[in-house]
C-alpha positions in Angstrom: -28.2 -10.8 14.9 -25.8 -11.8 12.3 -25.3 -10.1 8.9 -25.6 -10.7 6.1 -22.1 -9.6 5.2 -20.6 -11.8 8.1 -22.9 -14.7 6.6 -21.0 -14.7 3.0 -17.7 -13.7 4.5 -18.1 -17.1 6.7 -19.7 -18.7 3.5 -16.6 -17.6 1.4 -13.9 -19.3 4.4 -15.5 -22.1 4.4 -14.5 -22.7 0.5 -11.1 -21.5 1.3 -10.7 -23.6 3.8 -11.7 -26.7 1.9 -9.0 -26.2 -0.6 -5.3 -26.4 -0.7 -4.0 -24.0 1.8 0.2 -23.6 0.1 -1.5 -22.7 -3.1 -4.0 -20.5 -1.9 -1.4 -18.4 0.1 0.7 -18.4 -3.2 -2.0 -17.6 -5.2 -3.1 -14.4 -3.2 0.6 -13.5 -2.5 0.2 -14.6 1.4 2.3 -17.1 3.8 0.7 -19.7 6.4 1.1 -18.5 9.6 -1.1 -21.6 12.1 -3.6 -22.4 9.9 -4.2 -19.2 8.9 -3.5 -16.3 6.0 -1.3 -13.0 6.7 -1.0 -10.2 3.8 -0.8 -6.5 3.2 -4.0 -5.3 1.9 -5.1 -1.8 2.2 -2.5 -0.4 3.6 -2.7 -2.7 6.8 -2.0 -6.0 8.1 -4.6 -8.8 7.2 -5.3 -11.6 8.6 -7.9 -14.6 7.3 -7.9 -17.6 9.6 -11.2 -19.5 9.3 -13.4 -17.5 11.0 -13.7 -14.0 10.8 -10.9 -11.5 8.6 -8.8 -8.7 10.4 -6.9 -5.7 9.1 -4.9 -4.1 11.8 -6.3 -6.3 13.9 -9.5 -4.4 13.8 -13.0 -7.1 12.9 -14.1 -6.9 8.9 -17.5 -8.1 9.1 -19.0 -5.7 6.1 -18.3 -4.9 2.8 -14.4 -5.0 3.5 -14.6 -8.4 4.9 -16.6 -10.2 1.3 -13.9 -7.6 -0.6 -10.9 -10.3 0.9 -12.8 -13.3 1.3 -13.1 -12.9 -2.8 -10.2 -11.8 -2.8 -8.5 -14.9 -0.9 -10.8 -17.4 -2.9 -9.8 -15.9 -6.5 -6.7 -14.9 -6.8 -4.3 -16.5 -9.6 -1.4 -18.4 -9.8 -0.2 -15.3 -12.6 2.2 -12.6 -11.0 0.8 -9.3 -10.6 1.2 -8.2 -14.5 1.0 -3.7 -14.0 1.0 -2.3 -18.0 -0.3 -1.9 -19.8 -3.2 -0.5 -17.5 -6.3 -0.5 -18.1 -9.4 1.8 -17.8 -12.6 -0.2 -15.4 -14.8 0.3 -18.6 -12.1 -2.1 -20.3 -12.7 -5.0 -18.4 -14.8 -7.8 -19.9 -18.3 -7.6 -18.3 -17.8 -4.0 -16.6 -20.6 -2.6 -17.5 -22.9 -2.5 -14.7 -20.5 -1.0 -12.3 -19.4 1.4 -13.8 -21.6 4.6 -13.2 -21.0 3.3 -9.6 -17.2 2.8 -10.3 -17.0 6.4 -11.4 -18.8 7.4 -8.6 -17.6 5.8 -5.8 -14.1 5.6 -6.7 -12.9 8.8 -9.2 -15.2 11.1 -8.6 -15.5 10.9 -4.8 -11.5 11.9 -4.3 -12.1 15.4 -7.2 -12.3 17.4 -4.3 -9.8 16.4 -2.7 -6.8 16.1 -5.4 -5.0 19.3 -3.7 -4.8 17.8 -0.9 -4.1 14.0 -1.6 -0.8 15.2 -4.4 0.5 16.7 -1.1 -0.3 14.2 1.0 1.4 11.7 -1.8 4.1 10.5 -0.1 2.5 9.7 3.3 -0.2 7.6 1.0 2.2 6.1 -0.5 4.1 4.9 2.7 0.5 3.4 3.3 -0.4 2.1 0.3 2.6 0.0 -0.6 3.2 2.9 -3.2 5.5 3.7 -5.9 5.7 5.8 -8.9 3.2 5.3 -11.9 4.9 4.1 -15.5 6.7 6.5 -17.2 3.6 7.0 -20.2 1.3 8.0 -17.4 0.9 12.1 -17.6 -1.3 14.4 -14.9 -0.3 17.1 -12.0 0.6 14.1 -9.9 0.0 9.9 -10.0 0.7 7.2 -8.3 0.4 3.5 -8.1 -1.4 2.3 -5.4 -1.3 -1.9 -4.1 -4.3 -2.1 -1.9 -4.1 -6.3 -2.3 -0.8 -7.8 -3.4 -1.9 -9.2 -7.0 -3.9 -5.7 -7.6 -2.7 -2.4 -8.7 -4.4 0.3 -9.1 -3.0 3.9 -10.7 -4.1 7.1 -9.7 -3.9 10.0 -11.9 -4.6 13.5 -10.2 -5.6 17.4 -12.6 -5.3 20.0 -10.6 -8.4 22.2 -11.3 -7.4 25.4 -13.9 -9.3 28.1 -15.7 -10.5 25.9 -17.5 -10.7 22.8 -16.2 -12.2 21.7 -12.8 -10.0 19.4 -11.1 -10.6 15.3 -11.6 -8.8 12.4 -10.6 -8.6 9.3 -12.9 -7.9 5.4 -11.6 -6.3 3.2 -13.9 -5.8 -0.9 -12.9 -3.5 -3.4 -13.4 -3.4 -5.0 -16.6 -4.3 -8.1 -15.0 -6.6 -7.5 -11.9 -9.6 -9.3 -13.2 -7.5 -12.6 -12.9 -8.0 -12.1 -9.2 -11.4 -10.7 -8.3 -14.3 -11.0 -9.8 -15.9 -7.9 -11.7 -18.5 -6.8 -8.3 -15.5 -7.3 -6.5 -13.2 -5.0 -8.8 -14.8 -2.5 -8.3 -15.5 -2.4 -5.0 -11.7 -2.0 -4.4 -11.1 0.6 -6.2 -14.1 2.1 -3.4 -12.1 1.0 -0.8 -8.9 2.2 -1.6 -10.3 5.9 -3.2 -12.3 5.8 0.5 -8.7 4.5 2.5 -6.9 8.0 0.3 -9.4 10.0 2.1 -8.3 8.9 5.2 -5.1 9.1 5.0 -5.3 12.8 3.9 -7.8 14.4 6.9 -4.7 16.3 8.5 -3.1 17.2 5.3 
């Protein structure tokens, strides 16, 4: 039986393929390959044909597929602008999603901060990572690109005698130009989930 997610994904793909394909490819930072879009997403090879979405050849018919279809539809011609970084709550109309963002993007990482710092190189290699901007403090920080036009800066503090471990996630400055706000919150959640997957053996 077709899930609600599958139906939403297909509706988004139908809308996507009604648009000018070269413009959409440029907007999302992808390339056209035999009537399909190809790009890197969440550290994997993403393929978006007219029916279905895959990451590393695995079909995405759940929330991640919805996120990818929304990005494909909503990314704009504006280039990625990393600085100045923004907290999620600084984006317009973000307030309904702030609580979920804090729980599912930041708090889920706090128990793994030490392992994340140890596995930083692995995470950065997988997620098109680079050094955080020079003004960013913390015990460790990194800039990841879950999608070509959206970057996330993670800042970590290890626990000490006075404070527990913490994780903060900031967004590239114009991330809201490329994704609706609910999807932008989900990008944080699924990037954090990917981080935890990458450090399972650390």
